[in-house]
C-alpha positions in Angstrom: 0.6 99.6 -11.2 -2.7 98.5 -9.6 -3.0 94.8 -9.7 0.0 94.3 -11.9 3.7 95.0 -12.6 4.7 98.4 -14.0 7.3 98.2 -16.7 10.4 100.3 -16.3 9.7 102.6 -19.2 6.9 105.0 -18.6 5.7 108.1 -20.4 5.5 111.3 -18.4 2.4 113.4 -18.1 2.6 116.4 -20.4 3.0 119.9 -18.9 -0.1 122.1 -18.7 1.5 124.2 -21.5 0.9 121.3 -23.9 -2.9 121.7 -23.7 -5.0 124.2 -25.6 -7.0 126.9 -23.7 -10.2 124.9 -24.1 -8.5 121.7 -22.9 -6.9 123.5 -20.0 -10.3 124.9 -19.0 -11.8 121.4 -18.9 -8.9 120.1 -16.8 -9.2 122.9 -14.3 -12.9 122.4 -13.9 -13.0 118.6 -13.9 -10.6 118.2 -11.0 -12.1 115.1 -9.4 -13.4 111.7 -10.6 -17.0 112.9 -10.0 -16.6 116.0 -12.1 -14.9 114.1 -14.9 -17.9 111.7 -14.8 -20.3 114.6 -15.1 -18.3 116.0 -18.0 -18.3 112.8 -19.9 -22.0 112.3 -19.4 -22.6 115.8 -20.8 -21.1 114.8 -24.1 -23.2 113.1 -26.8 -22.3 109.4 -27.2 -20.1 108.7 -30.2 -22.0 106.1 -32.2 -19.3 106.2 -34.9 -21.7 106.8 -37.7 -18.9 107.8 -40.1 -16.6 104.9 -39.2 -14.8 103.7 -36.2 -12.8 106.1 -34.1 -10.5 106.0 -31.1 -10.0 109.6 -30.2 -7.7 110.9 -27.5 -8.7 113.6 -25.0 -7.8 116.2 -27.7 -9.8 114.4 -30.3 -12.8 114.1 -28.1 -12.7 117.8 -27.2 -12.6 118.6 -31.0 -15.3 116.1 -31.9 -17.5 116.9 -28.9 -18.6 113.3 -28.6 -17.2 110.2 -26.9 -17.6 106.4 -26.6 -16.4 104.1 -23.8 -12.7 103.7 -24.6 -12.4 107.3 -25.6 -14.0 108.2 -22.3 -11.5 106.2 -20.3 -8.6 107.9 -22.2 -10.1 111.3 -21.4 -10.5 110.5 -17.7 -6.9 109.2 -17.6 -5.6 112.4 -19.3 -7.6 114.8 -17.2 -7.1 113.1 -13.8 -3.4 112.5 -14.4 -3.1 116.2 -14.3 -4.5 116.1 -10.8 -2.2 113.3 -9.5 -4.1 110.2 -10.4 -2.2 107.4 -12.2 -3.6 106.7 -15.7 -4.9 103.2 -15.1 -7.7 101.5 -17.1 -9.6 98.3 -16.7 -10.9 96.3 -19.7 -14.0 94.3 -18.9 -13.9 91.4 -21.2 -17.2 90.1 -22.6 -18.2 86.8 -24.1 -19.4 88.6 -27.3 -16.1 90.5 -27.7 -17.8 93.9 -27.0 -15.6 94.8 -24.1 -16.1 97.9 -21.9 -13.1 100.0 -20.7 -13.2 102.1 -17.5 -10.7 104.5 -15.8 -9.6 103.1 -12.4 -8.8 105.3 -9.4 -8.2 104.8 -5.7 -9.4 106.8 -2.8 -7.4 105.6 0.2 -7.7 101.9 0.2 -10.9 101.8 -1.9 -11.3 101.6 -5.7 -13.7 103.4 -8.0 -14.1 104.1 -11.7 -15.0 106.8 -14.2 -16.7 105.6 -17.4 -18.9 106.4 -20.3 -21.4 104.1 -22.0 -24.7 104.0 -23.8 -25.9 102.1 -20.8 -26.0 104.2 -17.5 -25.4 101.0 -15.5 -21.9 100.9 -17.0 -20.9 104.4 -16.0 -18.5 105.0 -13.1 -18.5 103.7 -9.6 -17.9 105.4 -6.3 -14.7 104.4 -4.5 -16.3 101.9 -2.2 -14.6 98.6 -3.3 -11.9 96.8 -1.4 -10.4 95.2 -4.6 -10.5 95.6 -8.3 -12.2 92.2 -8.5 -15.0 93.4 -6.2 -15.4 96.5 -8.4 -15.6 94.4 -11.6 -18.4 92.3 -10.0 -20.4 95.5 -9.6 -20.6 95.6 -13.4 -21.7 92.0 -13.9 -25.5 92.5 -13.8 -25.7 95.8 -15.7 -23.4 94.3 -18.4 -26.0 91.7 -19.4 -27.9 92.6 -22.6 -28.8 90.4 -25.6 -25.3 89.1 -26.0 -23.0 90.6 -23.3 -21.6 88.9 -20.3 -18.4 89.7 -18.4 -16.0 86.7 -18.4 -12.7 88.4 -17.4 -10.9 91.6 -16.8 -7.4 93.1 -17.3 -5.6 96.1 -15.9 -3.4 98.4 -18.0 -1.1 101.3 -17.0 -1.3 103.6 -20.0 2.1 105.0 -19.2 3.7 101.8 -20.5 2.4 102.5 -24.0 4.5 104.3 -26.7 1.4 105.7 -28.4 0.4 109.3 -27.7 -2.9 108.3 -26.1 -3.3 111.8 -24.5 -3.0 114.4 -27.2 -2.7 112.8 -30.6 -5.0 114.1 -33.3 -5.1 110.7 -34.9 -7.0 107.5 -33.9 -4.8 105.6 -31.4 -5.5 102.0 -32.4 -2.4 100.9 -30.6 -4.3 101.4 -27.3 -7.0 99.0 -28.5 -4.4 96.4 -29.5 -2.6 96.7 -26.2 -5.9 96.0 -24.4 -6.6 92.9 -26.5 -3.1 91.6 -26.1 -2.7 92.1 -22.3 -3.4 89.2 -19.9 -7.0 89.0 -18.5 -8.1 87.3 -15.3 -11.0 85.0 -15.6 -14.2 86.0 -13.7 -16.6 83.2 -12.6 -20.2 84.3 -12.4 -23.5 82.5 -11.7 -25.2 81.0 -14.8 -28.5 81.1 -13.0 -28.1 84.8 -12.2 -27.1 85.5 -15.8 -30.2 83.8 -17.1 -32.4 85.8 -14.7 -30.9 89.2 -15.8 -30.9 88.2 -19.4 -34.6 87.4 -19.4 -35.3 90.6 -17.5 -33.3 92.6 -20.1 -35.2 91.0 -23.0 -38.6 91.7 -21.4 -37.6 95.3 -20.7 -36.4 95.9 -24.3 -39.5 94.3 -25.7 -41.6 96.8 -23.8 -39.2 99.8 -24.1 -37.1 99.3 -27.2 -35.6 102.9 -27.1 -34.8 103.0 -23.4 -31.8 101.8 -21.4 -32.6 100.0 -18.1 -31.8 101.6 -14.7 -33.5 99.0 -12.5 -30.4 97.6 -10.8 -30.3 97.3 -7.0 -26.7 98.6 -6.8 -27.4 102.1 -8.2 -26.3 103.6 -4.9 -22.8 102.6 -5.8 -22.8 104.4 -9.2 -20.7 107.5 -9.4 
């Protein structure tokens, strides 16, 4: 496990025969983190208008919409079929509105695949020497009216008993596991936070229906 200890009991990746033709076609086409990122971005965002959901890859394919944790589970399911361990990172926020990303490694460098309403919280290229450095790349774009990263945790999904890959039900056990697992504190600058918080408020006052993309680190986005 990246950044933590892997429990002895792990669930095995399902065989390709377990997937429907539509699911298999997505897996065959989205055979890299970049392609999974593009697929997730092509789906409408799941605003959960009819109530909260936590769909697996199978559920997302059926619903044809996705939110952040669902996107991380989709990336884990797809890329596991291409040899990537199903690892996710929970970015803990001071307002309890966390963001979850799929973590991958290219050689010695880390990157992510992610879906969000905010483009600044999508995936990252594998340019980071440590998971901590990668998490720092999300600190500025995470700032909105109430959000601020104050910690992060790493979870190997194979340690869960829940069928987070192909269940047709909401997999709330994944959310509970993310809440319960240990998180590492992340110290960030109060002055820097106040600067980005003020900038975000000015931007939204001028463009209430837009999402900011003015971050200097955009060259690292996947």
